[in-house]
Backbone as ProteinMPNN parsed JSONL, in Angstrom:
{"seq_chain_A": "MEDDVHKANLKAEKKTQEAHAELKEKTSLLATLKEKELQVDSLRRHLNQAKEDLHSKEQEVESAMRRG", "coords_chain_A": {"N_chain_A": [[20.304, 24.74, -102.878], [21.345, 26.84, -101.264], [23.632, 27.194, -102.731], [22.624, 28.192, -105.134], [21.654, 30.656, -104.269], [24.029, 31.822, -103.474], [25.348, 31.952, -105.97], [23.61, 33.69, -107.285], [23.965, 35.969, -105.737], [26.678, 36.526, -106.276], [26.488, 37.035, -109.004], [24.844, 39.303, -108.986], [26.515, 41.048, -107.614], [28.605, 41.261, -109.43], [27.275, 42.501, -111.57], [26.645, 44.912, -110.316], [29.207, 45.976, -109.93], [29.973, 46.275, -112.61], [28.078, 48.148, -113.467], [28.803, 50.287, -111.844], [31.374, 50.804, -112.835], [30.738, 51.605, -115.451], [29.243, 53.892, -114.88], [31.2, 55.463, -113.698], [32.928, 55.819, -115.881], [31.223, 57.215, -117.647], [30.771, 59.509, -116.151], [33.33, 60.577, -116.118], [33.667, 61.069, -118.865], [31.679, 62.986, -119.221], [32.676, 65.071, -117.648], [34.966, 65.657, -119.118], [33.774, 66.484, -121.507], [32.425, 68.803, -120.625], [34.632, 70.364, -119.941], [35.801, 70.69, -122.461], [33.758, 72.111, -123.722], [33.9, 74.513, -122.303], [36.416, 75.35, -123.168], [35.896, 75.729, -125.902], [34.023, 77.804, -125.753], [35.668, 79.808, -124.704], [37.519, 80.085, -126.801], [35.768, 81.018, -128.768], [35.083, 83.508, -127.688], [37.589, 84.771, -127.79], [37.984, 84.765, -130.559], [35.854, 86.386, -131.407], [36.632, 88.781, -130.195], [39.025, 89.246, -131.563], [38.01, 89.618, -134.14], [36.543, 91.978, -133.724], [38.651, 93.709, -133.05], [40.103, 93.661, -135.451], [38.227, 94.788, -137.21], [38.06, 97.338, -136.112], [40.688, 98.262, -136.557], [40.696, 98.214, -139.353], [38.863, 100.259, -139.857], [40.294, 102.4, -138.807], [42.468, 102.507, -140.612], [41.114, 103.054, -143.023], [40.092, 105.564, -142.386], [42.467, 107.016, -142.015], [43.514, 106.865, -144.589], [41.673, 108.353, -146.012], [42.116, 110.872, -145.003], [44.551, 111.318, -145.972]], "CA_chain_A": [[19.569, 25.991, -102.709], [22.297, 27.859, -100.83], [24.548, 27.411, -103.851], [21.921, 29.068, -106.074], [21.627, 31.989, -103.666], [25.398, 32.324, -103.545], [25.588, 32.305, -107.372], [22.814, 34.883, -107.583], [24.638, 37.093, -105.083], [27.892, 36.818, -107.046], [26.05, 37.629, -110.26], [24.371, 40.647, -108.673], [27.696, 41.84, -107.258], [29.312, 41.533, -110.677], [26.479, 43.498, -112.294], [26.811, 46.171, -109.598], [30.547, 46.472, -110.257], [29.953, 46.71, -114.012], [27.306, 49.388, -113.524], [29.628, 51.319, -111.212], [32.454, 51.128, -113.78], [30.129, 52.37, -116.539], [28.9, 55.209, -114.347], [32.467, 56.188, -113.526], [33.388, 56.198, -117.222], [30.323, 58.254, -118.168], [31.034, 60.726, -115.379], [34.604, 61.09, -116.627], [33.413, 61.612, -120.197], [30.891, 64.207, -119.043], [33.6, 66.104, -117.166], [35.804, 66.019, -120.272], [32.915, 67.246, -122.416], [32.215, 70.135, -120.051], [35.905, 71.077, -120.068], [35.947, 71.058, -123.876], [32.784, 73.163, -123.994], [34.466, 75.751, -121.767], [37.499, 75.745, -124.066], [35.278, 76.234, -127.128], [33.466, 79.12, -125.422], [36.794, 80.725, -124.576], [38.023, 80.339, -128.156], [34.782, 81.876, -129.449], [35.241, 84.876, -127.167], [38.84, 85.287, -128.349], [37.756, 84.998, -131.983], [34.997, 87.57, -131.527], [37.445, 89.947, -129.842], [39.953, 89.459, -132.674], [37.21, 90.194, -135.231], [36.261, 93.377, -133.366], [39.919, 94.44, -133.161], [40.402, 93.79, -136.873], [37.281, 95.762, -137.766], [38.476, 98.653, -135.62], [41.912, 98.633, -137.282], [40.303, 98.516, -140.732], [38.253, 101.593, -139.853], [41.378, 103.374, -138.612], [43.21, 102.598, -141.867], [40.267, 103.769, -143.977], [40.045, 106.959, -141.967], [43.785, 107.599, -142.284], [43.676, 106.974, -146.04], [40.823, 109.467, -146.46], [42.769, 112.121, -144.599], [45.585, 111.464, -146.937]], "C_chain_A": [[20.516, 27.118, -102.281], [23.267, 28.202, -101.949], [23.925, 28.355, -104.881], [21.883, 30.506, -105.558], [23.009, 32.621, -103.755], [25.729, 32.761, -104.979], [24.85, 33.588, -107.746], [23.457, 36.12, -106.969], [25.899, 37.507, -105.841], [27.544, 37.511, -108.362], [25.597, 39.081, -110.039], [25.541, 41.565, -108.338], [28.486, 42.213, -108.514], [28.584, 42.607, -111.477], [26.627, 44.875, -111.646], [28.169, 46.795, -109.914], [30.61, 46.986, -111.689], [29.213, 48.043, -114.149], [28.103, 50.545, -112.934], [30.75, 51.76, -112.157], [31.914, 51.957, -114.942], [29.777, 53.78, -116.085], [30.146, 56.067, -114.184], [32.996, 56.675, -114.874], [32.529, 57.327, -117.791], [30.538, 59.579, -117.445], [32.325, 61.385, -115.856], [34.418, 61.728, -117.999], [32.628, 62.92, -120.12], [31.779, 65.357, -118.568], [34.495, 66.587, -118.301], [35.009, 66.872, -121.252], [32.695, 68.667, -121.906], [33.48, 70.986, -120.165], [36.104, 71.556, -121.504], [34.963, 72.163, -124.251], [33.288, 74.516, -123.476], [35.589, 76.262, -122.662], [36.947, 76.338, -125.364], [34.692, 77.628, -126.877], [34.567, 80.168, -125.322], [37.355, 81.081, -125.95], [37.064, 81.233, -128.943], [34.911, 83.32, -128.988], [36.494, 85.519, -127.738], [38.671, 85.633, -129.833], [36.91, 86.253, -132.194], [35.783, 88.84, -131.203], [38.421, 90.271, -130.967], [39.228, 90.077, -133.867], [36.918, 91.67, -134.963], [37.52, 94.23, -133.504], [40.277, 94.68, -134.626], [39.505, 94.84, -137.525], [37.677, 97.182, -137.356], [39.719, 99.146, -136.367], [41.591, 98.988, -138.736], [39.694, 99.91, -140.83], [39.307, 102.675, -139.668], [42.164, 103.587, -139.897], [42.404, 103.372, -142.911], [40.231, 105.258, -143.658], [41.356, 107.67, -142.281], [43.986, 107.798, -143.776], [42.845, 108.131, -146.591], [41.45, 110.81, -146.155], [44.002, 112.399, -145.443], [46.954, 111.512, -146.509]], "O_chain_A": [[20.498, 28.207, -102.855], [23.676, 29.354, -102.099], [24.61, 29.215, -105.435], [22.061, 31.454, -106.323], [23.145, 33.803, -104.07], [26.324, 33.819, -105.18], [25.391, 34.456, -108.43], [23.496, 37.183, -107.587], [26.156, 38.697, -106.026], [28.22, 38.451, -108.779], [25.934, 39.97, -110.821], [25.552, 42.73, -108.736], [28.972, 43.336, -108.644], [29.215, 43.524, -112.003], [26.722, 45.885, -112.342], [28.265, 48.001, -110.137], [31.23, 48.016, -111.953], [29.662, 48.947, -114.853], [28.079, 51.656, -113.465], [31.04, 52.952, -112.265], [32.562, 52.91, -115.373], [29.988, 54.747, -116.817], [30.137, 57.257, -114.498], [33.457, 57.811, -114.992], [33.056, 58.286, -118.353], [30.49, 60.644, -118.06], [32.398, 62.607, -115.981], [34.951, 62.805, -118.264], [32.895, 63.852, -120.879], [31.641, 66.486, -119.038], [34.752, 67.784, -118.431], [35.516, 67.869, -121.766], [32.772, 69.625, -122.676], [33.409, 72.182, -120.45], [36.525, 72.69, -121.735], [35.307, 73.059, -125.022], [33.119, 75.54, -124.138], [35.705, 77.466, -122.891], [37.47, 77.333, -125.866], [34.853, 78.527, -127.703], [34.409, 81.289, -125.805], [37.634, 82.248, -126.226], [37.499, 82.103, -129.697], [34.855, 84.245, -129.798], [36.469, 86.686, -128.129], [39.155, 86.664, -130.299], [37.214, 87.079, -133.055], [35.614, 89.861, -131.87], [38.624, 91.44, -131.294], [39.769, 90.961, -134.532], [37.03, 92.507, -135.859], [37.46, 95.347, -134.016], [40.704, 95.774, -134.996], [39.972, 95.675, -138.299], [37.63, 98.108, -138.166], [39.791, 100.31, -136.761], [42.142, 99.942, -139.284], [39.974, 100.652, -141.771], [39.234, 103.735, -140.289], [42.494, 104.722, -140.24], [42.941, 104.239, -143.599], [40.329, 106.101, -144.55], [41.35, 108.804, -142.762], [44.571, 108.799, -144.19], [43.265, 108.809, -147.529], [41.339, 111.76, -146.93], [44.434, 113.541, -145.605], [47.855, 111.638, -147.338]]}, "name": "protein", "num_of_chains": 1, "seq": "MEDDVHKANLKAEKKTQEAHAELKEKTSLLATLKEKELQVDSLRRHLNQAKEDLHSKEQEVESAMRRG"}
């Protein structure tokens, strides 16, 4: 009987360790995902700014060409 309880405790401890390891891995992956999302947002902002700058330059060139 005590042996069965001891085995059950060892099994429960192993399951707890496995669950903790999985949680740690998922937490790490979530942190990585959030970091990548921030990088993507930053790149989008840079891209939008570059598009606006390009559009502005195109308008300047068109205006200069009209003036001759």
